N, C-alpha and C positions, 0 to 999 in steps of 0.2 A: 250708917251709910257706908256702902262698900267703897266708894271713892276715898273717903277719909281713912278707912282701914288700909286701903292700898297705899296711900301716901305715907301712912305711919309705918307700914312694912318697908317701904322704900327707905325711910329714915333708919330703920333697924338694919337694913342691908348695908347702907353706907357706914354705919357705926361698926358693924361686924367686919367689914372689909378693912376699915382703919385699924381695927384691933388684931388683924391678921387671921381672922377666922374665915378663910376664903371659901370653904365649902358651904358654910352657913350663909355667907354673903351672896354667893351665886344662887343658891336655892331661894333665898328671900327676894333677890332681884327677879327671878323667874316667877315667883308667886305674885309679887307686886305688879309686874308687867301684865300678867294674865288677868288679874282683877281689873286693872285699868282698861284693858281691851274690852272686857265684858261690859263695863259701864260706859264705854266710849269717852273716857276722861283723858284729856291731854294735860301733860305736865306744863307748869309755867316755866319761864326761862331759868329761874334759880333752881327749881327741882330738876329740870333737864340737865343743867350743868353739873349738879351734884351727882346725878345718876350716871352721866357719861364718865365723869372722873372716877367714880367708884368702880363701874364695870370695867373700864380700861385698866385700872390698878389691879383688880382681882384677876382679870383675864391674863394680864402680863405676868402675874405671880404664879399662876397654875398652868397656863397654856390654854390654847383655844379648845382642845378636845375635852379636857377635864372641866373647863368652865361650861361649855355647851351641855355636857352631860348633867352637871349639877343644876344648871339653869332650867333645863327641860324638866328635870325631876321636880323642881320647885313649882313649875307651872301647873302641875297636876295635884298639888297638895290641897287638902281641905283647910278651911280657916283654922280649925282646932289643931291641925298638924303644924300649920305655920306658927301659931302661938307657941306650941310646945317646942318647936325648933328654935324659935327666937329666945325663949326662956332658957333652954338648954345651952344655947350658944352664949348667952349672957353670963351663965354660971361657970363657963369654962375658963 
């Protein structure tokens, strides 16, 4: 189910941001949001709060322009590319 994959990617984005892997986090946020839009899935209040805190933290760390660029790039990744990015980010 795409909605479960998208929420899992959101979790990976949050973890990446907390670990200081800002480029990975921004791209994963972009991928997660794109998938959620495709399946018209709304985040619950806890998921929304985690997402907002993470996006804010990452954007503040890298700046709006860099965040937007990485976020947009993430929105166009295929699922296999998202998995590769998450695994590569976790190994860093």
